[in-house]
KEPADO-997337 format. One line per 4 residues: their letters; for each residue x, y, z of C-alpha. Coordinates in nm, 2 decimals, m for minus. Example, Ala and Ser with C-alpha at 12.3 -4.5 7.8 and 13.67 -1.06 7.14 Angstrom:
BEGIN
as = 1.23 m0.45 0.78  1.37 m0.11 0.71
***
This chain:
BEGIN
mvkk = 0.01 3.05 1.91  m0.29 2.93 2.11  m0.26 2.55 2.14  m0.56 2.35 2.04
yfam = m0.56 1.98 2.00  m0.78 1.72 1.84  m0.78 1.34 1.88  m0.64 1.18 1.57
lalt = m0.59 0.82 1.46  m0.24 0.69 1.53  0.03 0.72 1.27  0.30 0.46 1.28
acct = 0.60 0.36 1.08  0.52 m0.01 1.03  0.40 0.02 0.67  0.69 0.01 0.42
gcgl = 0.46 0.16 0.15  0.38 0.47 0.36  0.57 0.50 0.68  0.28 0.72 0.81
lenn = 0.02 0.44 0.82  m0.30 0.57 0.98  m0.42 0.29 1.21  m0.79 0.27 1.28
nsgf = m0.77 0.14 1.64  m0.57 0.39 1.85  m0.50 0.75 1.87  m0.30 1.05 2.00
rlpv = m0.34 1.42 1.98  m0.20 1.65 1.71  m0.18 2.03 1.73  m0.44 2.24 1.54
ptss = m0.31 2.57 1.39  m0.48 2.89 1.49  m0.69 2.98 1.19  m0.69 3.33 1.04
sgvm = m1.00 3.29 0.83  m1.20 3.05 1.05  m1.37 2.88 0.75  m1.53 2.56 0.87
pkti = m1.55 2.25 0.65  m1.89 2.15 0.52  m2.00 1.82 0.66  m2.17 1.59 0.42
dpsq = m2.29 1.23 0.40  m2.14 1.06 0.09  m2.41 0.79 0.11  m2.66 1.05 0.00
qlar = m2.66 1.11 m0.38  m2.75 1.48 m0.35  m2.46 1.54 m0.12  m2.22 1.37 m0.36
talv = m2.36 1.56 m0.66  m2.31 1.89 m0.48  m1.95 1.80 m0.39  m1.87 1.69 m0.74
dqmv = m2.03 2.00 m0.89  m1.76 2.20 m0.71  m1.50 2.04 m0.95  m1.63 2.25 m1.24
dkrv = m1.33 2.48 m1.22  m1.09 2.25 m1.01  m0.86 1.98 m1.13  m0.78 1.77 m0.82
lfig = m1.01 1.62 m0.56  m0.83 1.49 m0.25  m1.01 1.23 m0.03  m0.81 1.17 0.29
evhd = m0.84 0.84 0.46  m0.73 0.61 0.74  m0.58 0.33 0.54  m0.74 0.04 0.72
sveh = m1.09 0.18 0.74  m1.34 0.00 0.52  m1.59 0.28 0.56  m1.34 0.54 0.43
henq = m1.28 0.34 0.11  m1.65 0.29 0.07  m1.69 0.67 0.08  m1.41 0.71 m0.18
lrii = m1.59 0.47 m0.41  m1.92 0.65 m0.38  m1.76 0.98 m0.47  m1.55 0.83 m0.75
ksmy = m1.88 0.69 m0.91  m2.03 1.04 m0.89  m1.72 1.19 m1.04  m1.74 0.94 m1.33
aryp = m2.11 1.03 m1.39  m2.02 1.40 m1.40  m1.66 1.42 m1.53  m1.57 1.08 m1.68
dfai = m1.23 1.21 m1.80  m1.03 1.16 m1.48  m0.77 0.94 m1.32  m0.75 0.80 m0.97
gvey = m0.41 0.87 m0.80  m0.33 0.64 m0.51  m0.06 0.64 m0.24  m0.06 0.26 m0.22
fqqp = 0.15 0.20 m0.53  0.50 0.32 m0.62  0.59 0.50 m0.94  0.81 0.23 m1.10
fqpf = 0.52 m0.01 m1.11  0.29 0.22 m1.31  0.31 0.00 m1.62  0.14 m0.29 m1.44
ldey = m0.15 m0.07 m1.32  m0.19 0.04 m1.68  m0.20 m0.33 m1.79  m0.45 m0.41 m1.52
vagw = m0.69 m0.13 m1.62  m0.65 m0.22 m1.98  m0.75 m0.58 m1.90  m0.42 m0.73 m2.01
idek = m0.34 m0.88 m1.68  m0.57 m1.00 m1.40  m0.59 m0.88 m1.04  m0.36 m1.13 m0.89
emlk = m0.09 m1.08 m1.16  m0.12 m0.70 m1.09  m0.07 m0.76 m0.72  0.23 m0.98 m0.79
ktey = 0.40 m0.75 m1.04  0.35 m0.43 m0.82  0.48 m0.62 m0.52  0.18 m0.48 m0.34
ykrw = 0.19 m0.71 m0.03  0.56 m0.64 0.01  0.55 m0.26 m0.02  0.21 m0.17 0.13
kidy = 0.06 m0.47 0.31  m0.29 m0.33 0.39  m0.56 m0.58 0.30  m0.62 m0.52 m0.07
rmlr = m0.98 m0.63 m0.04  m1.06 m0.29 0.11  m0.94 m0.13 m0.22  m1.07 m0.39 m0.45
pifq = m1.41 m0.23 m0.54  m1.24 0.09 m0.63  m0.99 m0.09 m0.86  m1.26 m0.30 m1.02
fare = m1.47 0.01 m1.09  m1.17 0.17 m1.25  m1.09 m0.13 m1.47  m1.46 m0.17 m1.57
nhip = m1.47 0.19 m1.68  m1.12 0.23 m1.81  m1.03 0.50 m1.55  m0.65 0.53 m1.53
ilal = m0.49 0.45 m1.19  m0.18 0.65 m1.10  0.10 0.51 m0.88  0.18 0.83 m0.69
nvpe = 0.44 0.72 m0.44  0.82 0.73 m0.47  1.01 0.39 m0.45  1.04 0.27 m0.10
elhn = 1.41 0.21 m0.15  1.45 0.59 m0.17  1.23 0.69 0.12  1.37 0.42 0.34
kvfk = 1.72 0.56 0.27  1.60 0.91 0.34  1.44 0.82 0.67  1.77 0.66 0.77
sgmk = 2.01 0.93 0.66  1.83 1.22 0.50  1.81 1.35 0.14  2.19 1.41 0.15
alsp = 2.24 1.03 0.15  2.09 0.99 m0.20  2.33 0.93 m0.49  2.31 1.14 m0.81
qela = 2.13 0.85 m0.98  1.88 0.83 m0.69  1.82 1.20 m0.68  1.73 1.18 m1.05
qtpt = 1.43 0.97 m0.94  1.30 1.24 m0.70  1.10 1.55 m0.79  1.28 1.88 m0.82
gikp = 1.21 2.18 m0.60  1.12 2.01 m0.28  1.00 2.30 m0.06  1.02 2.32 0.32
anan = 0.71 2.24 0.53  0.53 2.54 0.67  0.53 2.61 1.04  0.19 2.44 1.11
ymqr = 0.28 2.13 0.92  0.62 2.11 1.10  0.44 2.13 1.43  0.21 1.84 1.34
lrsi = 0.51 1.64 1.21  0.69 1.70 1.53  0.39 1.56 1.73  0.39 1.25 1.51
fdsh = 0.77 1.20 1.54  0.76 1.25 1.92  0.48 1.00 1.96  0.65 0.72 1.75
ppaa = 0.97 0.81 1.58  0.99 0.62 1.25  1.32 0.78 1.14  1.67 0.82 1.28
sfdy = 1.62 1.19 1.35  1.34 1.45 1.32  1.52 1.62 1.03  1.54 1.29 0.84
fvdg = 1.17 1.23 0.92  1.08 1.56 0.77  1.29 1.49 0.46  1.11 1.16 0.42
vllw = 0.76 1.31 0.45  0.83 1.59 0.21  0.98 1.35 m0.04  0.65 1.16 m0.03
degm = 0.44 1.47 m0.05  0.64 1.63 m0.34  0.67 1.29 m0.52  0.29 1.24 m0.51
adtt = 0.22 1.60 m0.61  0.47 1.58 m0.90  0.32 1.26 m1.04  m0.03 1.41 m1.01
vryl = 0.06 1.74 m1.19  0.26 1.56 m1.46  m0.05 1.36 m1.55  m0.26 1.68 m1.56
nnhq = m0.01 1.86 m1.78  m0.02 1.57 m2.02  m0.40 1.55 m2.01  m0.52 1.91 m2.02
qsrv = m0.89 1.83 m2.00  m0.86 1.57 m1.73  m0.89 1.57 m1.35  m0.74 1.35 m1.08
vvla = m0.90 1.21 m0.76  m0.62 1.15 m0.51  m0.66 0.89 m0.24  m0.40 0.93 0.04
glvh = m0.35 0.92 0.41  m0.49 1.20 0.62  m0.15 1.33 0.73  m0.07 1.42 0.37
ilyg = m0.39 1.62 0.32  m0.51 1.79 0.64  m0.52 2.17 0.62  m0.42 2.15 0.26
dgip = m0.06 2.10 0.37  0.14 1.81 0.23  0.02 1.71 m0.12  m0.25 1.98 m0.19
ervn = m0.01 2.27 m0.12  0.25 2.12 m0.36  0.00 2.04 m0.63  m0.14 2.40 m0.62
rrlg = 0.21 2.54 m0.63  0.30 2.34 m0.94  m0.03 2.43 m1.11  0.02 2.80 m1.03
anqs = m0.32 2.84 m0.86  m0.56 2.68 m0.61  m0.69 2.39 m0.82  m0.78 2.15 m0.54
ivtv = m1.07 2.06 m0.33  m0.98 1.88 0.00  m1.21 1.63 0.17  m1.13 1.42 0.47
ngad = m1.31 1.12 0.61  m1.45 1.17 0.96  m1.74 1.40 1.06  m1.55 1.50 1.37
fgqf = m1.31 1.70 1.15  m1.60 1.93 1.08  m1.53 2.12 1.40  m1.19 2.24 1.30
ania = m1.15 2.55 1.09  m0.96 2.52 0.76  m0.88 2.15 0.81  m1.05 2.07 0.47
dyal = m1.32 2.19 0.24  m1.55 1.90 0.33  m1.57 1.65 0.62  m1.73 1.32 0.52
ttel = m1.95 1.13 0.76  m1.89 0.75 0.79  m2.11 0.48 0.92  m2.05 0.38 1.28
psqt = m1.87 0.04 1.32  m2.19 m0.10 1.48  m2.38 m0.01 1.17  m2.15 m0.19 0.93
kdfp = m2.11 m0.56 0.86  m1.78 m0.73 0.96  m1.52 m0.74 0.69  m1.51 m1.10 0.58
ragk = m1.24 m1.32 0.72  m1.00 m1.45 0.46  m0.91 m1.82 0.44  m0.59 m1.92 0.62
lgit = m0.33 m2.20 0.58  m0.23 m2.18 0.94  0.14 m2.14 0.89  0.43 m1.90 0.95
lvdd = 0.68 m1.87 0.67  1.05 m1.78 0.65  1.10 m1.58 0.33  1.46 m1.59 0.23
issm = 1.64 m1.51 m0.09  1.61 m1.85 m0.25  1.28 m1.98 m0.12  1.02 m1.97 0.15
yisy = 0.96 m2.25 0.40  0.73 m2.33 0.68  0.87 m2.24 1.02  0.56 m2.27 1.24
fsas = 0.21 m2.42 1.25  m0.07 m2.25 1.43  m0.31 m2.44 1.65  m0.54 m2.67 1.44
spak = m0.34 m2.57 1.13  m0.52 m2.70 0.82  m0.18 m2.72 0.64  m0.04 m2.94 0.91
magl = m0.36 m3.16 0.91  m0.32 m3.20 0.53  0.03 m3.34 0.57  0.27 m3.04 0.53
elgd = 0.58 m3.04 0.75  0.81 m2.78 0.90  1.08 m2.69 0.65  0.86 m2.76 0.35
hiis = 0.93 m2.50 0.07  0.61 m2.38 m0.09  0.65 m2.34 m0.46  0.29 m2.31 m0.60
ldge = m0.08 m2.26 m0.49  m0.35 m2.38 m0.72  m0.09 m2.42 m0.99  0.04 m2.06 m0.96
rvtn = 0.41 m2.03 m0.90  0.50 m1.83 m0.59  0.86 m1.73 m0.50  0.81 m1.51 m0.20
lael = 0.56 m1.42 0.07  0.43 m1.12 m0.12  0.34 m1.34 m0.42  0.18 m1.60 m0.19
kavm = m0.04 m1.33 m0.03  m0.14 m1.20 m0.38  m0.26 m1.55 m0.47  m0.43 m1.60 m0.13
fdkq = m0.59 m1.26 m0.07  m0.94 m1.36 m0.18  m0.95 m1.72 m0.06  m1.24 m1.81 0.17
pner = m1.26 m2.02 0.49  m1.33 m2.39 0.40  m1.21 m2.33 0.04  m0.97 m2.61 m0.09
vhvt = m0.63 m2.50 m0.21  m0.38 m2.72 m0.39  m0.04 m2.66 m0.24  0.28 m2.79 m0.40
vkrd = 0.60 m2.80 m0.19  0.95 m2.92 m0.21  1.07 m3.14 0.08  1.44 m3.19 0.12
sikn = 1.39 m3.54 0.26  1.20 m3.67 m0.05  1.43 m3.83 m0.31  1.23 m3.82 m0.63
anne = 1.29 m3.64 m0.96  1.21 m3.29 m0.83  1.14 m3.34 m0.45  0.79 m3.21 m0.50
lqfv = 0.48 m3.31 m0.31  0.12 m3.20 m0.36  m0.14 m3.15 m0.09  m0.50 m3.03 m0.08
vqln = m0.56 m2.80 0.21  m0.90 m2.70 0.34  m0.85 m2.34 0.47  m0.98 m2.23 0.81
***
């Protein structure tokens, strides 16, 4: 095979919700397969309504639209929302499948879309900031649009407890009960996909061995494909828009190949964010242009307490104050156990982040702590902290 290479955004193993977290700030090179057909993706600008309409019109005889992303790119999520809005205008009966949430938490996404719980409760119950950790504010407009228009959101990913075990010891390590939670018929990766996975693994190995790494990636791919197709089989007139990392979508390998296999035909359109992908044959059906960073406004900074927390089994407590920490200036001390913010109980760091995610600098937050040295009825103290 003639070796060709393209620059691609780094994929690391630091995200427990994905393990193949595309990072928007650095890159390495992945092999490009030699194409037999040489079909080039069509490059379109999703900010143009006519371009979005032309793309969505291609879904007339398709059931799944993939939109590949770099997880921490605001511009990529903006493109996704533009296309989702056009899908809703043309084919309102569809669901949004997302890599960011894991299958056992589907009931809480359903409750959020139905309006039974609010955003912060959804983030708490899905353990979002424990299992994914990417700033939810990037996804928020998509989720709000889904809720406003009663568009189902599908938790596509397998539980992290399973894929963490597989990355460590392979599929063979799963118990019969754990295997029952995985999709049947996990197929091997094709040669081109294996080559790309080897490049990723060699650059930053996120697993104990390459074989275990491949097991873990295929578990993700098959799990997300299986969830997508089960929804389609239960909703025969519906479609699904799948939002997932580029590595799971490029060249139609990963999730699309497994969706099409389960549906028995090519029922997918593959789009990827990044106009540069337009130069690579067969990488996708469409390459989406994005605004240059210099053309976009800075993502707003969230308000900060200025603390570092130890999150143990029984409670979380302050272990460090940053320079000019507003929490320290308000009177909090090292060792204080945070138990509520603005009256909302928090028992771990993920819940605290779910409450804090949309707080603004200079906003005042009521913080309740337990302090071991205080001898009152409940050892609780309350402070008002002006965030920085």
